[in-house]
C-alpha positions in Angstrom: -127.2 25.6 85.1 -125.6 24.9 81.7 -123.0 22.1 81.2 -120.5 22.1 78.4 -117.6 19.9 77.5 -114.3 21.3 76.3 -111.8 19.3 74.1 -108.8 21.3 75.3 -107.9 22.7 78.6 -106.9 26.0 76.9 -110.6 26.5 76.1 -111.2 27.1 79.8 -110.2 30.7 80.8 -107.4 30.7 83.3 -109.0 33.4 85.3 -112.1 31.2 85.9 -109.9 28.2 87.0 -107.8 30.4 89.3 -111.0 32.0 90.8 -112.5 28.6 91.6 -109.4 26.8 92.7 -108.6 27.4 96.4 -105.9 24.7 96.6 -102.2 25.2 96.8 -101.6 21.8 95.3 -99.2 22.2 92.4 -100.9 19.5 90.4 -104.2 21.5 90.5 -102.7 24.6 88.9 -103.9 25.7 85.5 -100.3 25.5 84.3 -100.0 21.8 85.2 -103.1 20.7 83.2 -102.2 23.0 80.3 -98.6 21.6 80.2 -99.9 18.0 80.0 -101.9 18.9 76.9 -99.6 21.4 75.2 -96.8 18.9 75.5 -99.0 16.2 74.0 -98.4 14.0 77.1 -102.2 13.8 77.6 -103.7 13.8 74.2 -106.0 11.8 72.0 -103.0 10.2 70.4 -101.9 8.9 73.8 -105.4 7.6 74.6 -106.2 10.7 76.8 -108.8 12.7 74.9 -109.6 15.9 76.8 -113.3 16.2 77.6 -113.4 18.7 80.5 -116.7 19.6 82.0 -117.7 23.2 82.8 -120.9 24.2 84.5 -122.2 27.7 84.1 -124.6 29.5 86.5 -125.8 33.0 85.9 -123.6 33.2 82.8 -120.5 32.5 85.0 -118.5 29.3 85.3 -119.4 27.8 88.6 -117.6 24.5 88.4 -114.9 22.7 86.4 -114.3 19.0 86.3 -111.1 17.8 84.5 -112.2 14.8 82.4 -110.7 12.5 79.8 -112.2 10.0 77.4 -109.8 7.1 77.8 -109.2 4.3 75.3 -107.0 2.3 77.8 -106.3 2.2 81.6 -102.6 3.3 81.7 -101.5 6.1 83.9 -104.4 6.0 86.3 -103.1 3.9 89.2 -106.6 2.6 90.1 -106.5 -0.6 88.2 -109.6 -1.9 86.3 -107.9 -4.2 83.9 -110.0 -7.2 85.1 -113.2 -5.2 84.5 -112.0 -4.5 80.9 -111.1 -8.2 80.4 -114.6 -9.3 81.6 -116.2 -6.9 79.2 -114.1 -8.2 76.3 -114.9 -11.8 77.2 -118.6 -11.0 76.9 -118.1 -9.2 73.6 -118.7 -5.8 75.1 -116.8 -2.6 74.7 -115.3 -1.3 77.9 -113.7 1.7 76.2 -114.0 4.6 75.9 -114.6 5.4 79.5 -114.8 8.8 81.1 -112.2 9.5 83.8 -111.7 12.4 86.1 -108.1 12.5 87.3 -104.8 14.3 87.0 -103.1 12.4 84.3 -100.2 10.2 85.6 -100.5 11.7 89.0 -102.0 9.5 91.8 -102.3 12.3 94.3 -105.5 12.8 96.3 -107.2 16.1 95.8 -110.4 17.8 94.9 -111.3 17.0 91.3 -114.4 19.2 91.0 -113.1 22.8 91.2 -116.0 24.8 92.5 -117.1 27.0 95.4 -120.8 25.9 95.3 -121.1 22.4 93.9 -119.8 19.1 95.4 -118.6 15.9 93.9 -121.9 14.3 94.8 -123.8 16.9 92.8 -122.3 15.9 89.5 -122.5 12.1 89.8 -126.0 11.6 88.5 -125.5 14.1 85.6 -122.3 12.2 84.6 -124.3 8.9 84.6 -127.0 10.5 82.5 -124.4 11.9 80.1 -122.6 8.5 79.7 -125.9 6.7 79.1 -127.0 9.2 76.4 -123.6 9.1 74.6 -122.9 5.4 74.9 -120.0 5.7 77.3 -119.6 2.5 79.3 -118.5 4.0 82.6 -117.2 7.0 84.5 -114.5 7.1 87.2 -113.6 9.7 89.7 -110.0 8.9 90.9 -108.0 10.0 94.0 -110.6 12.4 95.5 -111.6 13.0 99.1 -114.0 10.5 100.7 -117.6 11.2 99.6 -120.3 10.3 102.1 -123.3 10.9 100.0 -123.3 8.8 96.7 -126.0 7.2 94.6 -126.6 3.5 95.2 -125.1 2.6 91.8 -121.8 4.4 92.4 -119.1 2.2 94.0 -116.2 3.3 96.2 -112.8 1.8 95.8 -109.8 2.2 98.1 -106.1 1.8 97.5 -103.3 2.2 100.1 -100.4 4.6 99.9 -97.7 5.3 102.4 -97.2 8.9 103.6 -94.8 10.5 106.1 -96.1 12.9 108.7 -94.2 15.7 110.4 -94.8 15.6 114.1 -92.9 18.8 114.9 -89.4 17.3 114.3 -86.5 19.7 114.5 -84.0 17.3 112.8 -83.7 14.0 111.1 -82.0 12.6 114.2 -84.9 13.6 116.4 -87.2 11.8 113.9 -85.0 8.7 114.2 -85.2 8.9 118.0 -88.8 7.8 117.7 -87.7 4.5 116.0 -86.9 1.2 117.9 -83.2 0.7 118.4 -82.9 -1.9 115.6 -84.8 0.1 113.0 -82.8 3.2 114.0 -79.6 1.3 113.4 -80.7 0.0 110.0 -81.6 3.5 108.8 -78.3 5.0 110.0 -76.5 2.1 108.2 -78.3 2.9 105.0 -77.5 6.6 105.2 -73.9 6.1 106.2 -73.4 3.8 103.2 -74.0 6.7 100.9 -71.0 8.5 102.3 -68.9 5.3 102.2 -69.7 4.9 98.5 -68.3 8.5 98.0 -71.7 9.7 96.7 -72.5 13.4 97.0 -75.9 14.9 96.8 -77.1 18.3 95.6 -80.6 20.0 95.5 -81.9 22.3 92.8 -85.0 24.4 92.7 -86.3 27.4 90.8 -83.8 29.1 88.5 -81.1 26.7 89.8 -82.5 24.1 87.4 -80.4 24.7 84.3 -81.0 23.0 80.9 -78.2 20.6 81.7 -79.8 19.5 85.0 -83.2 19.2 83.3 -81.7 17.0 80.5 -80.0 14.7 83.1 -83.2 14.4 85.0 -85.1 13.4 81.8 -82.4 10.8 80.9 -82.9 9.1 84.3 -86.7 9.4 83.9 -86.6 7.6 80.6 -84.3 4.9 81.9 -86.7 4.0 84.6 -89.4 3.2 82.1 -87.1 1.6 79.5 -85.8 -0.8 82.1 -89.3 -2.1 82.4 -89.8 -2.0 78.6 -92.4 0.7 78.9 -92.6 4.0 77.0 -92.3 7.2 79.3 -95.7 8.9 79.8 -94.4 12.4 79.9 -92.5 14.2 77.2 -89.4 16.3 77.6 -91.5 19.3 76.6 -93.8 18.8 79.5 -91.0 19.0 82.1 -89.4 21.9 80.3 -92.7 23.8 80.4 -93.7 22.9 83.9 -90.3 23.7 85.4 -90.6 27.2 84.0 -94.2 27.6 84.9 -93.9 26.4 88.5 -90.3 27.1 89.6 -91.2 27.6 93.2 -92.9 24.2 93.4 -90.2 22.0 91.9 -87.3 20.2 93.7 -84.7 18.1 92.0 -82.2 16.1 94.0 -79.1 14.8 92.1 -76.5 12.3 93.2 -73.0 12.2 91.9 -70.2 9.7 92.1 -66.6 10.3 91.0 -67.7 13.8 89.7 -70.3 12.2 87.5 -74.1 12.5 88.0 -75.6 9.1 88.5 -79.1 9.5 89.8 -81.9 12.0 90.1 -85.3 12.4 91.9 -88.0 14.9 91.2 -90.4 16.3 93.8 -93.1 18.9 93.8 -94.2 20.8 96.9 -96.6 23.4 98.2 -96.7 25.1 101.5 -97.9 22.0 103.3 -96.8 18.9 101.5 -94.0 17.3 99.5 -94.8 15.0 96.6 -92.3 12.5 95.4 -92.8 11.8 91.7 -90.0 10.3 89.6 -86.6 8.8 90.1 -84.0 7.2 87.9 -80.3 6.2 87.9 -77.6 5.5 85.4 -75.7 3.2 87.8 -76.7 1.0 90.7 -75.6 1.9 94.2 -76.7 0.4 97.5 -79.5 2.3 99.3 -79.3 5.2 96.9 -83.0 5.0 96.1 -83.9 5.2 99.7 -81.6 8.2 100.3 -82.8 10.2 97.3 -86.5 9.4 97.3 -87.2 9.1 101.1 -84.5 10.4 103.5 -83.7 13.6 101.5 -87.4 14.3 101.2 -88.0 13.9 105.0 -85.1 16.2 105.7 -86.6 18.8 103.3 -90.0 18.6 105.0 -88.4 19.1 108.5 -86.3 22.0 107.3 -89.2 23.8 105.6 -91.9 22.8 108.1 -94.0 20.8 105.7 -96.7 18.8 107.3 -96.5 15.6 105.2 -94.7 13.8 102.4 -96.4 11.7 99.8 -93.6 9.7 98.0 -95.9 8.1 95.4 -97.9 4.9 95.1 -97.2 1.4 96.4 -94.0 0.2 98.1 -94.2 -1.7 101.4 -90.5 -1.0 101.9 -91.6 2.6 102.9 -93.1 1.3 106.1 -89.9 0.5 107.9 -88.7 4.0 107.1 -91.7 5.5 108.9 -94.2 6.1 106.1 -97.6 5.3 107.4 -100.4 3.6 105.4 -103.3 5.8 104.4 -106.5 5.0 102.4 -107.2 6.7 99.1 -110.7 7.0 97.6 -112.1 6.6 94.1 -115.7 6.3 92.8 -117.0 4.3 89.8 -120.2 3.9 87.8 -120.8 1.4 85.1 -123.7 1.6 82.6 -124.2 -2.1 81.8 -126.7 -3.6 84.2 -125.3 -7.1 84.0 -122.0 -6.0 85.5 -123.3 -3.7 88.2 -123.8 -6.3 91.0 -120.5 -8.1 90.1 -118.5 -4.9 90.3 -120.3 -3.8 93.5 -119.4 -7.1 95.1 -115.8 -6.7 93.9 -115.5 -3.3 95.4 -116.9 -4.4 98.8 -114.5 -7.3 99.0 -111.6 -5.1 98.0 -112.6 -2.5 100.6 -112.5 -5.2 103.3 -109.1 -6.4 102.1 -107.7 -2.9 102.1 -108.9 -2.2 105.7 -107.3 -5.5 106.8 -104.1 -4.7 104.9 -103.8 -1.2 106.4 -104.0 -2.6 109.9 -101.2 -5.1 109.1 -99.1 -2.3 107.7 -99.6 -0.2 110.8 -98.3 -3.1 113.0 -95.0 -3.1 111.0 -94.2 0.6 111.5 -90.7 1.2 113.1 -91.8 3.5 115.9 -91.3 2.7 119.6 -94.8 3.6 120.5 -96.0 1.2 117.8 -93.9 -1.6 119.3 -95.3 -0.9 122.8 -98.8 -0.9 121.3 -98.1 -4.3 119.7 -97.0 -5.7 123.1 -100.3 -4.5 124.7 -102.3 -6.1 121.9 -100.5 -9.4 122.4 -101.0 -9.2 126.2 -104.7 -8.6 125.7 
């Protein structure tokens, strides 16, 4: 087998990617990766230097691993700032590091695109490559759980909150699984949208006009600017991806007094809905919950989607029926003096996440969950 690194996604033939990629996940499409780089959203100037791995066998590409040489840790959502600070305090360089992920997209998926090789197969070669080229570490983010890893590769977990479709025929049927108090609270939130005279529209495919796109990008920018951050993704990225993947994009727009005031962006495939970005020009009670969660749940029920991943973090999702799930990432560091400390950190973090996920499950709004809690207390 022959390994080669590509400094642009366009150097990987699309027919090879499409042949190896069996996923319907919109973030794993060739068009998504290419749009990130073509729009300069993921570029060396932004600290995302493309360094994609291709592996050839019998003169054919047998595996592709999207990789970036990172000069910072922004846009990853598996936080290692403390590791970087520890390196700096000891006068050592933490960057560049080699990261396999979908830029700015904390969605679990296969990262190694192959029909013959597994994530485990490329871990030792990645470590050897980093050692040879003086790269301090490699990181495989938001991938499936990997059972067979080398001893010097450490697993990290984060917790996300996902909604699961259990054959619901309507939102009201879904609400019927809630306790009376939680059901009342949810109805109150949704009814307040009507009382505030807010109307909601959905756009997909060729319904997304230039005007709708421009309003979405305004709200996207405002979300970052309110936190004094620079938006990660350029207007050119969204313009390109909406045209490339029209059947995978959903925009939900809220209006008040005939004026658009908020927008939420989702992607979807035939199984799952993915909430990505939201923003608003004015503040309204419960509008975030309506656009980002309740509208998404209704879309899943209507289109028989199995699950809904609304994005990272947010314990407020629990009382609206989003269940905690573990995500998995894998990490290797070259410097021997940090190996044991990072290994211990990962083990402590894993135990914390397992405890946290159990606490989150106890807070779910479902009737059966409350009954289970009573049983546990009785025991």
